[in-house]
N, C-alpha and C positions, 0 to 999 in steps of 0.2 A: 465573896471577895474578902471578907474579914478573915476567913480561914487561910486564904492565900497570902494575905498580908502578915498573918502570924507565922506562916512558913518562912517568909522572907526574913522576918525578924530573927527567927531561930537560926537560919543560915548565917546571918550576920554575927550573931552571938558565938556561933561555932568557929567563926574565922576571926574573932576579936584580936588574936595575936598574930595574924597572918597579913599578907599583902592585900589590901583592899583598894580598888580603884573605882571612883565614882565618875561616870561619864554622863554629861547632860547636854541638852540642846542649848545653842547659843542665842537665846532670846529671853524676854522677861519671864515667861513661865518656866523655862528651863533653868535659869539662874535662881529663881525663887525656889524651885524644887531641889536643886543642888544645895543651896544655902540651908534650907529646912532640914534636909537629911544629914548634911554635914554637921550642923549644930547638934542634932540628936546624937550623932556618933561622938562628937566632942564631949558631950555630957557623960557618956559612958567610958570616956578616955580610950576610945578605939581609934587607932592611928589609920589614916587614909589619905589618899591624894585625889585631887579633883581636876578633871579635864573637860573642856567644852569643845563641841564640834557643831558645824552648821547643819550637816546632814550625814547620815551613815552611807555615803556612796562607797562602792567597792575600793576605790583608791584611798579613801579616808580610813576604812576598816583595816586595810593593809598596814597602815602606820600605827595602829593601836597595839599596845602591849597587853599580853594576857597574864594576869596575876592569879593569886589563889581564889579571889572572888572579885568579880566585876559587876557593878551595879549601874544600869542605865536608867536615867530618869528623863521623862518627857520626850523620849524617842526610843526606837528599837523595835516596837511592835510591827511597824510597816516595812522594816528592813531586815526581817528575820533571815531571809535567804542570803543576804549579804553578810550577816554576822555568823551564821551557823558553822561554816567551814572552819573558822578560826576559834570560836568560843565554845563549841559543843563539848569539848573535852575537859572543861573546867566549870566550877560553880558560877552560875550567872543569874542575876536578878534583873528583870525588866519591869519598871513601874511606869506605865505609859497610858495615855488616853486616846491615842490615834487608832484608827481602824486597823486591826491586826491581820497578818498573814497566817497561814496554817502552821501550827507548832508541833504536830505529832512527831514522836520519835526523838525528842530532845529531853532525855530524863534528868539532866542536871540543870535545867532551866526552870526557875520560878517565874512564871509569867503573870504578873498582876496587871490586868487590863480591864478598863471599864466595859468595853463592848462585849468581852467574853462573858461578863457577869450580868449582861442585860441592861446596862446603863449607856446613855448617850454621852460619849466622851467629848462631843462638840458643845454640849450645853450643861451637862449635869456635874461634871468634875474635870479639873485640869490636870496637867502633869504634876504640878505642885500639890494638888489635892491627893493624887495617888501616892506621892512621897509622904504626905502627912499620915496616910493610913498606916504606912510602915513605921513611921516615927511613933505613932500612938501605941503600936504593938511592942516597940522597944521599951517604952516607958509611958504609962498612962498619964503621967504628969506633964507631958509635952503639949498640953492644950494651948499654951501660949504661942506655939508655932503655927497655930491656925491663921494668924495674921499674914504670914508669908504665903500660905495656901490661897488666901483671898487675893493677895497681890498678883499671884500667878493666874488665877481665874479671870481677874479683870484685865490683865495683860493679854489674855486670849479672847477677850470680848465675850465672855460667857454671861455677862449681864446685859446682853443686847435687848432683852425684853423689859428692861427697867428694874430687874431684880435678879438675884442668883436663884438657881433652881436645883432640885435634886440633892445629891450628896453635898454640893457646895453650900447649900443652906444649913445643913447639919454642921458642917465644919465651921461656918461663920458663927453659929450659935455657941460652939466650943470656945471660940475666941471672945465672944461677948461674955460668956460665963467666966472666962479667965481674966477678964478686965483689960484685954489688949485691943479689942475692936469695939468701936461705936457704930451703930447703924441707925439711920433715920431716913425719913422721906423728905426729898428736897428737889430743887431744880437740878437736872443732870448737866451741870456746867463744869467743864474741865478746868481745874485750877481754882477750886472753891476757896482754898486757904491762902493762895498767893497772888492770884491775878486780879487786876482791877475789873470791876463788873463789866465795863464796856468791852474789855479785851476778851473776857470769857464768852461773852455773847457773840462777838465777832467771829470767834472760832467755832461757833455752833453751826455746822454745815450738814449734819446728817440727822434730821432732814434739813434741806436747804430752806432758809426762811427769808422772805422778801424784805429788802432794806435792813437786814440784820447780818446775815452771813457775809463775811469778808468786807464789811462796811463799818468802819469806826464812826464816821459821821452819822450813819443811819442808827447805830446803837445808841449813841449819845442823844440823838433827837428823840428816839423812842422813850428813853428813860426820862427825858424832860417832859414829854407829853404825859407820861404816867405819874409825874411828880415824884419820881424816885431819885434822890440826890446820888450822884455817882462819885462825889468827893466832898470832903469836909476840910476844916482847917488843919486837920491832922494828916491829910493825904487822901488818896483814892480809897474808896470802899471796895471791899471784896464781896463775892457772892455770899460768903459765910456771915458777912456783916448785915445782911438784909433782915429787916423785920418780917414777921410772918405775913402781915397784911401786904407788904411790898412784894413778897414772893408770890402771893396769890394773884395780885394784879399783873405781875410780870408773866407768870405762867399762863394766865388766861390770854394775854396778848400774843405770846409766842405760839401757843396752840392755834389760835385763830389765824395768824399769818401763815403758819406752816401748812395748814389745811387747804389754803388757796390753790397751791400748785401740785398737791399730791393727788395721784390717780384715785378715783372713787373707791376702788377695792382695798386701798391701803389707808384710807382716812381713819379708820377705827384704831390703827396702831399709833397714830401720831401722839396722843397724850402720854403713852408709855415711853416715848423717846424724849419727852420734855421733862416729865416728872417721874421719879423713881427712887430706889433705895441707893444711898451713898454710904461709903464706909470710911471711917476715920481710924487711924492707928494711934491709939490713946497714949502709947509710951513715947511717941515722937513729939518733939517740941512744937508748941503753937506757932504757926507761921512758917514752919519748916517745909521744904520741898518734899519731905517724906511723911508729912502728916496725913495727907489724903492718899488712899490706896491707889487712885488713878495716877497721881503724879509720882508716887513711889515707883510704880510700874514703869513709867516713862524714864525715870532716872536710871533704873536698872537696865532698861532696854538700850539706852544711849551707850552704855559701856559695851554692850554686846555688838551694837552696830559699828562701833569703832575698834572692834577686835581687842577690847580690854575687859573681858568678862570676869576676870579674877578680881578686878576692882569692884565690880557690881556684887560679886560673891561676898566679899568682906563687908561691904556696906550693908548688905542684906542680913548678914550674920550679926550685925551690931558693932562691928569694928570700925569706928569712924576716924576722927582726926585726919591722918594723912590720906586715908582712902576716900573720905568724904570730900576733902579738898581736891583730890585728883578727879573725882566724879564731877564736881562743879566745873572744873576746867574742861572736862570732856563735854559737858552740857553746853558750854559756850561754843565750842567747836561744832557740836551737834547742830546748834541753831544756825551757825554760819553755813554749814553744809546744806541745811534745809533751804536757806535763802537762795543759795546758788542753784539748787535743784529746781525750786519753784520758778526761779527766773528763767531757767531753761524751758520749762513747761510754758511759761508765759510767751516766750519768743517763738518756740517751735510749734506749740499747739499739740493736738492729739490726732492720731490717724485712726481710720475706721477699719474694722475687719471686713473681709470680703462680703459678708452677709449683714454688715452693720449691726451685729449683735454685741460686739465688744469694741472698746477703744484702747489704743496702745501707744507707747512711745519708746524710743530707743535712746538710752542715756549713756551709751558707751563713751568713755573718755571724759564724762562729765560727773557721773555719780559712781562711787565705789560699789563693787558687787555686794558687799555687806550692808549697804545703805539703800539699795534700790527698793526694798520693801517699805521703808519709811516714806520715801518720796512718792511711791505708788499710792500709799494710803492717803497722804496729804493731797495728792492730785485729784482724788475723788471729790474733794470740797472746792476745787478750783472752778471759777466761773466758766472756763472753757470745757469743763467736764459734764457729761450727762449722768446724773445720779442714778439713772435707771438702767445703766449698762455697766457691766464689770470693766475694770481697767487693768491693763497689763503693762508692766515696766520691764524693759530688757537691758541687759548689760553683757556685751560680748568680751570673751577673753580666751585667747589661744584656741580658737575654733569651737569653743563651747559657749553657750549663752545661758546666763542665769535669768530665770523668768520669775517674776513676782506678780501675783494676781490678787486683786482686792475687789470687794463689792460693798455697796452701802447696806446699812441695817435694813432699810426698807426692802431692798431686793432680797435680802436674806429672809425677811419675814414673808416674802412672797413665795418662798420655797426653794430657792436656789441652793445648790451644794457644789461649790467650786472644787472642793477637795476631790470628790469623785470624778468630776469632769476633767480636771487637770491631770489626774493620775491616768485616766483612760487615754486622754489625748497624748500625753507624754509617752506612754507605752506603745501607742500606735506608730510612733516615729522613732522608736528605739531609745527613748530617754527615760527619766525617772521623775515622778512628781507626787505631791501629796500635800497635806496640811489640814486646814479647817474650812468650814462652809463659807466664811467671809474672807479668809486670808489663806492663800495657798501659794505653792512655788514649785518650780521644776528646773531641771538641768537638761538642755537639749543641744544637739549638734547645731551649730549656727546655720548651716546650709538648709536645715530642715525646719527652721522657724516659720516660714510662710505656711507650710503644710500643717505644722503644729497649731497655728492660730486658726486655720480652717477647721481642723478636727476639734479644737476647743470650742469653737462656736457651735458646731454640730451637736456636741454633747451638752452644752449649756441649754440649747434649744430643747433637747430631750428632757432636761431637768425641769424646765419651766412648763 
């Protein structure tokens, strides 16, 4: 893989005075990958343009322009058949971590892919990590960019086991050595740097915890019982404000409660979902939304979900001021859309697949196509959701349905791989699908959705 990354860097150097286009996936990992590589190109004063797409469907590829060099990050490997007809006549680089299609007979393609080199792209390295390997070959001094690679990995939930693994771990160490990343063992609470303790606890839904998940009163009551103050005269305490002894008491209580409702075969995994490694971006201001790698990822993802990825790109590259303010405004809108989406789930509930192996909802005319993934993910933690069944969100538009599928970390730890299941199910009805083990998506003709759900259930059953 190092040799392929070196070849990619050499091709970029060869085209430094030509037209270079960087095309990336429109999500947290994709934006992190594009920002990382774009910054590496900026440092070499190599001119380029950046574009984001949701997926390389044939109609999307048709609208792309072919330059002297096209670089795809965090996508491309699983859409080679869609790309080939248009791009095989020009120099092309793909730096991706998704399972690839066959690439033989494409001599002008530099294909940097984790799976081709024997690594698991779902757990060991993200799209941003693949971009980081190229940036390192462009200039060995680019270790500080490891911070963005870690943001991308966490955005793709590659820390599901409570820590980063494989090449991700090596990349994180680069960032630690460069002084841009801090790593420590702590409670795995989202919003460590910004959220009140009780709010962070309330949002802990994977695994679901009795009288804690989705319960502000329950969280406050538990903290009082544990004699852990949740506020002082200076305001609410955040998870990062807890003393070590307080963290130990809280962790013990959370693990005990979580184990009550977890199936016996998954009990051993619970501690790793409560306590694990957390990453702090040391160059970001204390108390900032960008200080924690998990919140940084959410901020970047919000710009993608509302079709403003270039704002996320600039923020990730360190260009703040107007871009940061624009991102904050998008975050407010993001939260309002979440509230509307979850209110819909509350009112309509979830439907069952024909074999009761999945649960699903249709949010057409309620949730935007670009936002269905976010609502599907949050619906997993809703009290009406079964945490041990994958959930599918649907949005119809012009005869085509966007499908978003998510599953809990516990189900992932049990061995499910939704990317493979959704790809096979989509292909069986003439659609396209792919993604990751815990987060996948597809595009299906609306009239074939019932058959797709049936096929998806069948393949999930085979996975388990």
